[in-house]
Steps between C-alpha positions, in 0.01 A plus 500: 500500500607752744856628471649585840879496421749523226883431497780595272867561543456812305238686732406741231326215314292441804396870499431498135277187528318651795411802273314278262236415758268719696585308831871484421606743759371273759728214397810425705813521282798284574845513375559131573220239426618289792414771742159524336449120536604528873277798589184456296230228525468424134249251340678517170798652324546596150871473389559701198873503448764375266547114453815460704367669801151348506560155642646607826233764566232242431660257729511757787150604436366144517705447817321799639165334435396696207357385162715607203440638151836530307540641166674736268488883580291693254703701243 
């Protein structure tokens, strides 16, 4: 898989995630996942968030035409 963008309401998490990969600085970082879904042409989305927030994000991602993998965030 090729990661092209990440989104988190706490932008510092996007930066931290990007630092874990050699190509991370090329990723577009979004404060709002809805902007990412509007601007990027994504084939699939990983939704790694808390249970109460996951359903709506998954629905929006599927409405945008992407496949979805949803799960618990790693500890």
